[in-house]
N, C-alpha and C positions, 0 to 999 in steps of 0.2 A: 380571829385569832386565837390560839390555845398555847399555854406555855410548852406544852410538849412539842411544839412545832419548832421552837428556838434552835437556830444553828442548820435547820435542814435547807436542801437546795432553794426551797422557795424563798428564805430569807436571804440568801446569798444572792439570788436576782434582785429581790425588791430593795434591799438595802443598798446595792450596787447602782441601781437605777437611780434611788433616792440621792446618794453622793453626788452622782452624775448631774441632775437636774436642779438640786436645790443651792448649790452656791450662790449668796447674795439676796436669797429669799427667807422668809421667816418661816421656817418649816415646823408645821404642826403633825403630829402622828396620831391619829385615833386608833387605838389597838383594837377596838371593838371586841373586848375579851370575852370569850366564854369559858367556863370551867373544862378542864381536861376530860377526855371521854377516854373510855377503856374497851370498846367493842370492837375496834380495828387497830392497824398499825400504822395510821397516818403518823407522820413526822419522822418516819424511818428512813427518810431518804437522805442519808448523811455521807453515803459512800463515795461521794463527790470529794470529799475531803482526804480520803486516801489516794486521790489522783491529782496531786498538785501540778504534774506536768500539763495537765489538760485545763485545770480551773483557775490557778493563782495567778496567773499573768494577767486576769481581768481586772483584778482589784487586790493585789498582794496584803496590803494593810487588812482589808475585810476580811479576807480569808484565813489569815493567820490569827485574827481576833475570833472569829466564829469557831475555828478549830480548838482554840483554848477553853471555849465555852462548853464545847461538846465534850472535850476531853475530861471535864470537871464532873461530867455526869448529872449536871443540874440545869435544867431547863426551865428557865425564867426569863420574861421579858424585861424585868428590872435589870438582868445582867447586860442587856442590849443596850439599854439606857446608861448605865454606867460605864461600859465600854466606849461611849463617846464615839461611836460609828458617824452619828449625824451630829456635828458641832452644832451647839446652840438651837437644836429643836427642843420642842416643847410636846411632852407625852401625856395624853390622857388614857389612862389604864384602869377606870372604873368597870368592872363587869358589868355586860348587859343582862338585865334582870332577866332569869330565866328559871326562878324558884317560885313556889307556891301555885295557886290556882290559875287558870286563864285569865280570869278578871284582874286578879293581884298583878299580873304580870303586863297586861294592857294598861292598867292605872301607874304602874311605875315606871313603864318606859321612856312617856313623855318627859318625866322629871330626869332621868337619867340623861336623856338626850339634850335637854336644856342647859344640864351642867356641863356637857361635852361642848356646846356652842359657844358658853362662856368662858371655858378653859381655853379655847383656841380661838378667841375673838380677834386676836391681834395678829394673827398668822396669815399670811398672803398665798402659802402654798401648804394645802391640807391634804395628808394620805389617810384614806379610809381601808381599815384591813380586815374585814368580814371574813369568817370561815369560807363560806359558799359565794360571797359577793351579791350581786343585785338581786332583788326581792325576787323569788319564784312565782308562778301562779298561785293564786288563791292566798296569797301571802298573809299573815295575820299576826300581830305583836303577841297574841295570847298563846301562842303555841310555845312547845319547849325549845324547838329548834329556831325561833325566830331571832335568837342571839346571833346565828349565822349570817344574816342577811340586812342589807341596808335597803330600807326603801327608797323609792323614787321620791317620796316626799320629802324623806330627811335628807336626801341628796341635795334637793332644791333648796331646802332650808338652811344649807350651809354655804349657798351661792351667795356673793357679794362682789361689788365693785372691785377690780383689781385682784382679785383670788384663782388661783388655779385650783381645782381638786384633782386627785388622782384617786380612783377606786379599783380595789382588786376584785376579780371575778373568775370563780373556778368554772372551768369549760363543763358543761353537763353534754348530756346525749341528745340534743336538739337536733330534729330531722335537717339532713342537709350539712351537717358537721361543723366544725369549729369556724370556719370562715363565714358561712352562714350565720352562726350565733352572732358573730362580732357586729355583721350588717344589721341583724335584729336589733341589737342593743343600740348600734350607733342611731340607728333610724329613731328609736324610741328617746334616746337621751338628746337628739338633734332638737326634739320638741320643746326642751326645756334649757338649752345652753346654746350659746353664741357658736360653738365649736368643738368638735369630738374627734379625737384622735385615739390610737390604741398602741400599746406595745404588747405584743403577743411573746410569750415565753414557752419555749418547747421542751427544755430538758425535763424528763421524767413524766410528771403530770402537768400536761399543758393548762396554761391559764394565762390570762390576759390582765392588762392595766389599762383602763380607760382614763384618759387625759382631758380633762374638760376645762373648756376656757383656757387654753394654753397660752401664754406669751409667745412672741415670736423667739426669743430666747431660750426659752424651755424646750419649743418645739425643735429649734435647731440642734442643743444638746441632746435631745432624745432621737433623732436621725443619727447623730455621731454616734451614740452610744450602740444603737442597733448596728450600725455598721461595724464596730468594733468586736462585738459578740457574734458578728456572722451569722451562721444557720442556726445559732442558738436563740435570739431574738430576731423578731420581724415587725417592722413599722407600716402602720395602716393609718393614713391621714384622709381625715373628711372634714377638713376645713371649709 
């Protein structure tokens, strides 16, 4: 996550999802925060806010709240926390170590990760929001862009009895297309988790949310959500 993304279409989708899935759970949000970049125009997808007739009915309160934030022209995850879109949620917003030498980044990341685990220790539904999602081939915590990904090892370290994990993953150009990418990661994750489901988001830039060890109630809510959003979200179950 980067502050410049606040309020874009990705935020609308993910917060609507969490608002639908989290009631009755102790929700934790790991922002997986990186410093804002300036080399591209990511975060620009806010035109949906100018089309309330298409988008607002899906979650009116959230839509109106995100529009107020974007209209202020200040993009910061703290504004999301303060807006209370996710009542009772606990947030962990320490930036992922990205400065210094590769050796320094490798050394600092475990300490950052342990602080995240401790911060969200009591939460039974945890959402992880890395920029790019699951680790790419050759992932190393020492690289400057490592802050954009979560390693499988880190994901497994957050697994615990009674906890559901949701992790964001931005689709890549994997051979075979997006559905093949979902199948690939489902197979990898199924080696570590009891169940793997996914919600694929289609608006603007396609992305997927992997839901690991979902309770029957969370799975039922996820199915209802994708039905409500019709062709904008799709449900992929691999229980």
